[in-house]
C-alpha positions as CSV (number, residue, x, y, z in Angstrom):
1,M,-24.2,-4.3,19.2
2,W,-20.4,-4.5,19.4
3,T,-20.2,-5.8,15.8
4,Y,-22.5,-2.9,14.7
5,F,-20.4,-0.3,16.6
6,A,-17.1,-1.8,15.5
7,E,-18.1,-1.6,11.8
8,W,-19.0,2.1,12.0
9,L,-15.9,2.8,14.2
10,G,-13.7,1.3,11.5
11,F,-15.5,3.3,8.8
12,A,-15.1,6.5,10.7
13,V,-11.4,6.0,11.3
14,R,-10.8,5.0,7.7
15,W,-12.7,8.1,6.5
16,V,-10.5,10.4,8.8
17,H,-7.4,8.6,7.5
18,V,-8.2,9.2,3.9
19,I,-9.1,12.8,4.5
20,T,-5.9,13.6,6.3
21,A,-3.8,11.6,3.8
22,I,-5.2,13.7,1.0
23,A,-4.3,16.9,2.9
24,W,-0.8,15.7,3.6
25,I,-0.1,14.3,0.2
26,G,-1.5,17.4,-1.5
27,S,0.7,19.8,0.5
28,S,3.7,17.6,0.1
29,F,3.4,17.4,-3.7
30,Y,2.7,21.2,-3.9
31,F,5.7,22.2,-2.0
32,I,8.1,19.9,-3.8
33,A,6.7,21.2,-7.1
34,L,7.0,24.8,-5.8
35,D,10.6,24.3,-4.6
36,L,11.7,22.8,-7.9
37,G,9.9,25.5,-9.9
38,L,11.6,28.4,-8.2
39,R,13.4,30.8,-10.5
40,R,16.2,33.2,-9.7
41,S,16.4,36.9,-10.8
42,R,18.7,39.8,-10.0
43,Q,16.0,41.7,-8.2
44,L,15.6,39.1,-5.4
45,P,16.0,40.3,-1.8
46,E,19.1,39.2,0.1
47,G,18.8,35.6,1.3
48,V,16.1,34.6,-1.2
49,G,17.1,31.7,-3.4
50,G,14.2,31.9,-5.9
51,E,10.7,33.0,-6.5
52,A,7.6,31.7,-8.4
53,W,4.5,33.4,-9.8
54,Q,1.4,31.2,-9.8
55,V,-2.2,31.7,-10.7
56,H,-5.1,29.9,-9.0
57,G,-8.7,30.5,-8.1
58,G,-8.9,33.8,-9.9
59,G,-5.9,35.4,-8.3
60,F,-2.1,35.6,-8.7
61,Y,0.4,34.5,-6.0
62,H,4.0,35.6,-5.7
63,V,6.1,33.2,-3.6
64,Q,9.7,33.6,-2.5
65,K,11.9,31.1,-0.7
66,Y,14.6,32.1,1.8
67,M,17.4,29.5,1.7
68,V,18.1,29.7,5.4
69,A,15.7,32.2,7.0
70,P,14.3,35.7,6.5
71,G,15.8,38.6,8.4
72,H,12.8,38.8,10.8
73,M,10.2,36.3,11.8
74,P,6.7,37.1,10.6
75,E,3.8,36.8,13.1
76,D,1.5,34.8,10.9
77,L,3.9,31.9,10.1
78,T,2.0,28.8,8.9
79,W,3.3,25.4,9.9
80,F,2.6,22.3,7.9
81,K,2.7,19.3,10.3
82,W,-0.7,18.4,11.5
83,E,-1.7,16.8,8.2
84,S,1.2,14.3,8.7
85,Y,0.5,13.7,12.3
86,A,-3.2,13.1,11.8
87,T,-2.6,10.8,8.9
88,W,-0.3,8.6,11.0
89,L,-2.4,8.6,14.1
90,S,-5.6,7.7,12.2
91,G,-3.6,5.0,10.3
92,A,-2.2,3.6,13.5
93,A,-5.8,3.4,14.9
94,L,-7.0,1.6,11.8
95,L,-4.0,-0.8,12.0
96,F,-4.9,-1.6,15.6
97,L,-8.7,-2.1,14.8
98,V,-8.3,-4.2,11.7
99,Y,-5.0,-6.1,12.0
100,Y,-4.4,-6.3,15.8
101,V,-7.9,-6.7,17.1
102,G,-8.7,-8.9,14.1
103,A,-5.3,-10.5,14.0
104,E,-6.6,-14.1,13.7
105,L,-8.5,-13.2,10.6
106,Y,-6.2,-10.7,8.8
107,L,-2.7,-10.8,10.2
108,I,-1.9,-14.4,11.3
109,D,-1.4,-17.2,8.8
110,P,-0.7,-20.4,10.6
111,S,0.8,-22.0,7.5
112,R,3.5,-19.4,7.7
113,A,3.9,-18.8,11.5
114,D,1.4,-20.0,14.1
115,L,1.7,-16.9,16.2
116,P,-0.3,-15.8,19.2
117,V,-2.2,-12.6,18.8
118,W,0.2,-10.8,21.2
119,G,3.2,-12.1,19.4
120,A,2.0,-11.0,15.9
121,T,1.1,-7.6,17.3
122,A,4.5,-7.2,19.0
123,I,6.3,-8.2,15.7
124,G,4.2,-5.7,13.8
125,I,4.8,-2.8,16.2
126,G,8.5,-3.7,16.5
127,G,8.9,-3.8,12.7
128,L,7.5,-0.3,12.4
129,A,9.9,1.0,15.1
130,L,12.9,-0.8,13.7
131,G,12.1,0.6,10.2
132,W,12.6,4.2,11.5
133,L,15.7,3.4,13.5
134,V,17.4,1.8,10.5
135,Y,16.4,4.6,8.1
136,D,17.4,7.3,10.5
137,G,20.8,5.6,11.0
138,L,21.3,5.5,7.2
139,C,20.5,9.2,7.0
140,K,23.1,10.0,9.6
141,S,25.7,7.8,8.1
142,P,28.2,8.9,5.4
143,L,25.5,8.0,2.9
144,K,23.8,11.3,3.8
145,N,26.0,13.1,1.3
146,N,24.9,11.0,-1.6
147,D,21.1,11.0,-2.1
148,T,21.2,8.3,-4.8
149,A,23.2,5.9,-2.7
150,L,21.1,6.6,0.4
151,L,17.8,5.9,-1.5
152,A,19.4,2.7,-2.9
153,A,20.2,1.5,0.6
154,L,16.7,2.4,1.7
155,F,15.2,0.4,-1.2
156,V,17.2,-2.7,-0.2
157,Y,16.1,-2.4,3.4
158,V,12.4,-2.0,2.6
159,V,12.5,-5.0,0.3
160,L,14.2,-7.0,2.9
161,A,11.7,-5.9,5.6
162,S,8.8,-6.8,3.2
163,Y,10.3,-10.2,2.7
164,L,10.6,-10.8,6.4
165,F,7.1,-9.6,7.0
166,A,5.9,-12.1,4.4
167,Q,7.6,-15.0,6.3
168,V,5.6,-14.4,9.4
169,F,2.3,-12.7,8.4
170,S,-0.5,-13.3,6.0
171,G,0.1,-11.8,2.6
172,R,-2.4,-9.0,3.4
173,G,-0.7,-8.3,6.7
174,A,2.8,-8.3,5.2
175,M,2.0,-5.8,2.5
176,L,0.1,-3.5,4.9
177,H,2.9,-3.6,7.4
178,T,5.4,-2.7,4.7
179,G,3.3,0.3,3.8
180,A,2.9,1.2,7.5
181,M,6.6,1.0,8.0
182,I,7.3,3.5,5.2
183,A,4.5,5.7,6.5
184,T,6.0,5.7,9.9
185,I,9.3,6.7,8.4
186,M,7.7,9.6,6.6
187,T,5.8,10.9,9.6
188,A,8.9,10.4,11.9
189,N,10.8,12.5,9.4
190,V,8.3,15.4,10.0
191,F,8.0,14.9,13.7
192,L,11.7,14.2,14.6
193,T,13.7,16.0,12.0
194,I,11.8,18.5,9.8
195,I,9.7,20.3,12.4
196,P,12.5,20.3,15.2
197,N,15.0,21.8,12.7
198,Q,12.6,24.5,11.7
199,T,11.7,25.2,15.3
200,I,15.4,25.8,16.0
201,V,15.7,28.1,13.1
202,V,12.7,30.1,14.4
203,A,14.1,30.3,17.9
204,D,17.5,31.5,16.5
205,L,15.8,34.3,14.5
206,K,13.8,35.4,17.5
207,A,17.0,35.5,19.6
208,G,18.9,37.4,17.0
209,R,21.2,34.5,16.1
210,T,22.1,33.3,12.6
211,P,20.5,29.9,11.9
212,E,22.6,27.0,10.7
213,A,22.2,26.2,7.0
214,R,22.7,22.6,7.9
215,L,19.3,22.4,9.6
216,G,17.4,23.5,6.4
217,K,19.5,21.1,4.3
218,E,18.7,18.1,6.5
219,A,15.0,19.0,6.5
220,K,14.9,19.3,2.8
221,Q,16.5,15.9,2.3
222,R,14.0,14.2,4.5
223,S,11.2,16.0,2.7
224,L,12.5,14.8,-0.7
225,H,12.6,11.2,0.6
226,N,8.9,11.6,1.7
227,N,8.1,12.8,-1.8
228,Y,9.5,9.7,-3.4
229,L,7.9,7.3,-0.9
230,T,4.4,8.7,-1.2
231,L,3.2,6.8,-4.3
232,P,4.4,3.4,-3.1
233,V,2.7,3.9,0.3
234,I,-0.6,4.6,-1.5
235,F,-0.3,1.4,-3.5
236,L,0.6,-0.7,-0.4
237,M,-2.3,0.7,1.6
238,L,-4.7,-0.1,-1.3
239,S,-3.3,-3.5,-1.9
240,N,-5.4,-5.1,0.8
241,H,-8.4,-4.8,-1.5
242,Y,-6.7,-6.7,-4.3
243,P,-5.7,-10.3,-3.6
244,L,-3.6,-10.6,-6.7
245,A,-1.3,-8.0,-5.2
246,F,-0.9,-9.4,-1.7
247,A,-1.9,-13.1,-1.7
248,T,1.0,-14.4,-3.8
249,E,4.4,-15.9,-3.0
250,W,6.0,-12.9,-4.5
251,N,4.2,-10.1,-2.7
252,W,7.5,-8.9,-1.2
253,A,9.0,-8.6,-4.7
254,I,5.9,-6.7,-5.9
255,A,6.4,-4.3,-3.0
256,G,10.0,-3.7,-4.3
257,L,8.8,-3.1,-7.8
258,V,6.2,-0.7,-6.6
259,L,8.9,1.3,-4.9
260,L,10.7,1.6,-8.2
261,I,7.5,2.5,-10.1
262,G,6.8,5.3,-7.6
263,A,10.4,6.6,-7.9
264,V,10.4,6.9,-11.8
265,I,7.0,8.5,-11.8
266,R,8.1,11.1,-9.2
267,H,11.3,11.6,-11.2
268,F,9.2,12.5,-14.3
269,F,7.2,15.1,-12.4
270,N,10.1,16.5,-10.4
271,T,12.2,16.9,-13.5
272,M,9.3,18.6,-15.3
273,H,8.8,21.0,-12.4
274,A,12.5,21.8,-12.2
275,T,13.4,22.1,-15.9
276,G,10.3,21.9,-18.0
277,R,11.5,18.7,-19.6
278,Q,9.1,15.8,-19.9
279,L,11.0,12.5,-19.6
280,W,8.5,10.2,-21.2
281,W,10.8,7.2,-20.9
282,C,9.9,7.2,-17.2
283,W,6.4,6.1,-18.0
284,A,7.7,3.4,-20.3
285,V,9.9,2.1,-17.5
286,A,6.9,2.3,-15.1
287,G,4.8,0.3,-17.5
288,V,7.4,-2.4,-17.9
289,L,7.8,-2.6,-14.1
290,F,4.0,-2.8,-13.7
291,A,3.9,-5.6,-16.2
292,A,6.4,-7.4,-14.1
293,V,4.1,-6.9,-11.1
294,I,1.2,-8.4,-13.0
295,T,3.4,-11.4,-14.0
296,L,4.5,-12.0,-10.4
297,S,1.0,-11.8,-9.1
298,G,0.2,-15.1,-10.9
299,A,3.3,-17.0,-10.0
300,P,2.8,-19.4,-8.5
301,G,-0.5,-19.4,-6.4
302,W,-1.9,-22.6,-7.9
303,S,-0.8,-26.0,-9.2
304,N,-0.3,-27.5,-12.7
305,E,-1.8,-30.8,-11.7
306,P,-5.5,-30.1,-12.6
307,A,-4.5,-28.7,-16.0
308,A,-5.5,-31.8,-18.0
309,A,-8.9,-32.0,-16.4
310,A,-9.3,-28.3,-16.9
311,E,-8.5,-28.5,-20.6
312,E,-10.9,-31.4,-21.1
313,D,-13.8,-29.5,-19.3
314,A,-13.0,-26.2,-21.1
315,G,-13.5,-28.0,-24.4
316,R,-17.2,-28.3,-23.7
317,R,-19.3,-25.5,-25.1
318,W,-22.6,-26.0,-23.3
319,D,-24.2,-23.7,-25.9
320,G,-21.8,-20.9,-25.0
321,D,-23.3,-20.4,-21.5
322,P,-20.5,-20.4,-18.9
323,Q,-22.9,-20.7,-16.0
324,L,-24.6,-23.8,-17.5
325,A,-21.1,-25.2,-18.0
326,L,-20.2,-24.5,-14.4
327,A,-23.4,-26.1,-13.1
328,A,-23.0,-29.2,-15.3
329,S,-19.3,-29.7,-14.6
330,P,-18.4,-33.0,-13.0
331,H,-16.3,-31.0,-10.5
332,F,-19.2,-28.8,-9.3
333,E,-20.5,-31.1,-6.6
334,D,-17.0,-31.3,-5.0
335,A,-16.5,-27.5,-5.5
336,Q,-19.8,-26.7,-3.9
337,A,-18.9,-28.9,-0.9
338,I,-15.5,-27.1,-0.5
339,V,-17.2,-23.6,-0.7
340,M,-19.8,-24.6,1.8
341,A,-17.2,-26.0,4.2
342,R,-14.5,-23.3,3.8
343,C,-16.3,-20.1,2.9
344,S,-20.0,-20.1,3.8
345,M,-19.4,-19.6,7.5
346,C,-18.7,-15.9,6.7
347,H,-20.4,-15.5,3.3
348,A,-23.9,-16.1,4.6
349,D,-27.0,-14.1,5.6
350,E,-26.1,-14.8,9.2
351,P,-22.3,-15.2,9.4
352,L,-21.0,-17.6,12.0
353,W,-17.6,-16.0,12.4
354,P,-17.4,-13.9,15.6
355,G,-17.2,-10.2,14.9
356,I,-18.6,-10.4,11.3
357,G,-22.2,-9.0,11.2
358,H,-22.8,-9.4,7.5
359,A,-21.4,-11.2,4.5
360,P,-18.1,-9.6,3.5
361,G,-18.5,-7.6,0.3
362,N,-22.2,-8.7,0.4
363,V,-21.1,-12.0,-1.2
364,R,-23.3,-14.9,-0.1
365,L,-22.2,-18.4,-0.9
366,E,-25.0,-20.6,0.6
367,T,-26.7,-21.9,-2.5
368,A,-25.6,-23.5,-5.8
369,D,-26.8,-20.5,-7.7
370,E,-24.9,-18.1,-5.5
371,I,-21.7,-20.1,-5.8
372,I,-22.0,-20.3,-9.6
373,H,-22.8,-16.5,-9.8
374,F,-19.7,-15.6,-7.8
375,A,-17.4,-18.0,-9.5
376,P,-15.2,-15.1,-10.9
377,L,-14.6,-13.9,-7.4
378,I,-13.9,-17.4,-6.1
379,E,-11.3,-17.7,-8.9
380,R,-9.5,-14.4,-8.0
381,Q,-9.7,-14.9,-4.2
382,A,-9.1,-18.6,-3.8
383,V,-7.5,-20.0,-7.0
384,R,-5.4,-17.4,-8.7
385,S,-4.5,-16.0,-5.2
386,H,-4.8,-17.4,-1.7
387,A,-6.5,-14.4,-0.3
388,M,-9.4,-16.4,0.9
389,P,-10.0,-17.7,3.4
390,P,-8.0,-14.9,5.2
391,G,-5.1,-16.4,6.9
392,N,-6.5,-19.7,5.7
393,V,-8.5,-19.8,9.0
394,T,-10.7,-22.6,7.7
395,G,-7.8,-24.7,6.6
396,I,-8.5,-25.1,2.9
397,E,-6.1,-27.7,1.4
398,P,-4.0,-27.2,-1.8
399,A,-5.9,-30.1,-3.4
400,E,-9.2,-28.3,-2.7
401,R,-8.0,-25.2,-4.5
402,E,-7.0,-27.4,-7.4
403,T,-10.6,-28.8,-7.5
404,L,-11.9,-25.3,-7.5
405,A,-9.5,-24.4,-10.4
406,A,-10.7,-27.5,-12.4
407,W,-14.3,-26.5,-11.8
408,I,-13.9,-22.9,-12.8
409,A,-12.0,-23.9,-16.0
410,S,-15.2,-25.8,-17.0
411,G,-17.0,-22.6,-17.9
412,S,-16.1,-22.2,-21.6
413,G,-16.5,-18.8,-23.0
414,L,-15.7,-17.1,-19.7
415,Y,-12.9,-19.2,-18.4
416,V,-10.0,-20.4,-20.6
417,A,-8.3,-23.8,-20.7
418,G,-5.5,-24.1,-18.2
419,A,-6.9,-21.3,-16.0
420,S,-5.6,-23.2,-13.0
421,R,-2.0,-23.0,-14.2
């Protein structure tokens, strides 16, 4: 019953997390676009820095922005904060359920650091807290007067943190914690800087005092940082579904490249909203960076040693049927034994691993036909990446991955010679 309940609890929390994230990202993108699209005119009221006319849903909207604060405080002021808070709280709950309760399966990789569950959990939580402290310190340093230098320093720190996470956690856990650290920074910006500053401004207005312009400037800077960090966070949170992103030796470098991709894409849209210019070179740069991500995802992850055997097997045609080639491969018997020993305890009608109630992804690997049918998944998860077994909990050896690579390369027509390289 616990497995059944835990499965649905995880589903419910993930659903809430996605819903609240959509609400937060949507409002964030809208207000940045609105802010950059404001236009000045001579007829603007005192204190208004710009206005925008917009049409949506069959009606017209006239929006004006006060650079510091209006002369009086309206009664129906809307605050935008709960989207951020709910996203972080649901994400933290999901992190706890998946990566801390299931630390032995998803977070700990004994080949990197044989940590106890409490130790891995403490490192994860400490890393999130340290991420905010370092970022906030950078924002309060002399770098605060230079957004470009500040973002560059933040980039270096995030890549360094991602590298350190990758030294102690599984690839999946490292990528997820990098994203969670950035998400923590973003929500802390809202909770500890943006909303408090706006609260002070509201209190000053109600008391008849003139609010400090500094408060709005600081809040805007943190909001701009959140805008540039949003796209990388989405990638890092989705990465746990794609082993070629997280289960490589270069996952930390991939995280850094994704930060740059997100920055140039946001630069394209921000420039377009502010000036109307479309900087298409941004997409070219993003494409080149993504090609670098794809390249790094396959380096290394497997060995060159079985290449000769792979090429010999790939030369066989077996009437063009790759599944026949896989079944008839001289490596199949060994490959089947490896899968049965290392994978079938979870990928079965009745999984043996505690807490797993059904075969992950509905992939069953108990018969020869099933193993041959799911050969493409075995290639992605256990050969081209080391995503499976998660955290290498079943202790699969490098030589066994090489045997799987040689077997998979036997399927001519579907697999290419040297696929294990």
